[in-house]
N, C-alpha and C positions, 0 to 999 in steps of 0.2 A: 454322771455328775455326782461323784462322791469323794472329792478331794478333801483331805483333812484340813481344817482351819484351826490355827493356833491363836486364841484370844489372849492378849497380854494386858495385865493390869498391875500397876504399882499403887500400893495403898499406904497412906501415912495418917495415923489417928483418924480412922474411918469407921469406928465401931458402930455408929448409928446408922450408916448408910450402906455398908458393904454387903450385907445379906441380900437386900433387894437388888443391888447391882449384879451380884453374882447369880442370883436366881434368874434374872432377865437373860443371862447368857446360857445357863444350863437348861432353861426351858425353851430354847429356840426350836423352831420347826425343823431347822437343819440340824442333824444329830451328830454328824461326824466332826466333832470339835474336841479340843482340849482347852482348858482355861488355866493359864499359868499366872499365879498371883504372887507378887512380891510384897511382903510386909517390910516396908523400908524404915526399920528402926522405930516403929511406933512406940509411944509411951502410954497408950491407953489399952483397951482390951481388943484391938483389931485382930491380933494373932489368935486370941482365944475364940472370937467369933468365927474366924476362918475354920478353925479346927472342929467346930460344931456341925459343919456341913459335910455330909456323907455322900460323896459322889466320886467315882473313880476317875472321872474326866477332870477333876479339880486337882491341880498340882501346886502345892504351897511351898514357898521359899521365904527366907528371912535374912535381911541384912542386919548384922549386929549393930551397926551404926547407920545413921541416915545418910545415904549416898546421893539422894536426889533422883528425880524422874528420869533424866537422860541415861545415867549409868544403869539404873535399875531396869529400864526397858531393854537396853542392850544385853544385859545379862539374860533376861527372859528370852530374847530372840535367839541367843546361842543355845538355850536349853529347849527350844521349841522343836517340834517334829512335823509341823504342818506344811503344806504347799503354800498356803496363804497365811499372812499375819493380819490379824484384826486388833484394833485398839478398843479399850473400854476403860473408863475412869471409875474409881471406886465410890463416887458419889453421883453417878449418872446411871441411866438404864437404857436398854435397847428394846425396840419393837420386836415382837416375837418372830417376825419374818425377815429381820434385817440381814442376818447371815445368808439365808437362802437367796434373797434378792441380789446380794452382792456376788455371790458365787455364780449365779445365773448370768450376770453381766460378764464375768471372766470367761464363761464358757461360750457366750454368744460372740464376743469380740476379742481381738488381740490387744489386751490392755495390761498395764502394770499396776495401776492404783485405782481404786473405786472409792468415792466419797458420797455421802448423802446429806440431806438437810436435817436440821434438828429443831426441836422446840425447847424453849427455856421452861424449866419446871415452875419457876416462880410466876411467870406472867403469860405463858403460852405464845411467846413471840417466836416467829419462824426466823431461824438464822442458818447460814448467812442470809441477808436480805436481798436487796436488788443486785448486789455484787455477784451473787451466785449465778446470775443470768449472763454475766459478762465473760469474755474469754479469760481464763484463769491466769494466763501469762501477763495480761494487762493488770489484773488485780494484784498479782504478786509484787508489782513494782511499788505498790502503795501500802498494802497491809497483808496480813495473813488471810488467805482466801477461803479456808475450810475449818471445820470443827474437827479438832484432833481425834476425838473419840469415835468419829464416824468412819475412819479410814480402814480400808482393807487393801493389802498390798502383796503382790507376788513376792514370796520370800527371796527368791533368787535375784529379783530386781533390787530388793532392799540391801542384800549383801553386796551387790555391785556398786552401790553408792557409798558403801562403808557404814551402813546402819545409821543410827543417830550420831550427829557430830558432838562428841563429848566436851568440846570447848564451849558449847552452848548449854549452860545450866538451865537457862530459861529460853523460851521461843524455839525449842528444839524441833517442833513440828514445822514451823515456818521455814527453818533452814533445810529440813528434809524436802519439803515441797520445792524449794529453790533448787536444790541439787538434782532432784528428779527432773524438773523442767529444763534445767541446763543441759542435762544428759539426754534430752528428747525422749524420755519415757512417756508412755501414753496414759493419760488420765481419762476417767469416765465419771460423770456426775449423775447421780440418781436424784431427781427433783422431789421425790416423796420424803416426808418426815419419817425417819426410821430410828431416831435417837432422841433422848430426852436429857437435857443438859442442866445441871445444877449451876446457878450463878451466884450462890451465897457462900461466902467463906471458902472459895476455891482458889487454886493457884493463880488464876488470871486476875482475880479481884484483890487477893491479899498481897500480891507481888506485882502490882500494876507497873510501877516505875521500873523495876528490874526487867519485866517483860518488854517494856517499851525500849529500854536501852539495847537489849539484844536484837529486838526487831529492827531498830535503826541501823545496826551493824549489817544486817542482811540487805536492807535497802541500798546500802552503799557498796555492795558487791558489784562486780561487772554485770552489764546488762545481759538479760537472758536471750 
């Protein structure tokens, strides 16, 4: 069990949070990783903070202009070299055993995607809540069932569904889960909290209406 994991992160104006986020990845108990970070046209000191970190596993990229999360993640997927792709947001952090636990699940079972539960940094609330205990295909019909930052996915499976759908500037993770479920790819849930989620001034809260609009488009797709 020593497959390489590529962790992908897109950062925009994340100078105050990005170091802790990156260190939570580089300090994982599972060591065969690379961390690909895209500075998505930041106007603050994000790029400067990135370049202060000295670790050969950290690969830094920079968009001249802000392209958005969906396109930035797809660029990083193309540049990655791991067997598995894991997500991490620049204002969140991971439990030290997160990557190890997820790789173990891939090696125990024939799965395509593995997700975990998270806790919010602001109030220690476990998310997803009760919906995490329901069949994910049922939850998909009503809302986004998983926390985007918790996912790990077999890269070959991700390429088969065409990566993230670039028509979805927002709710790109919800659309990805929908595509994977429709293609009968195999999901695995880890019920432990292995991710810590910032809910203050993040994309979900700052662009709630836009996220809702794209999420409603997904709900109107053909039934899974």
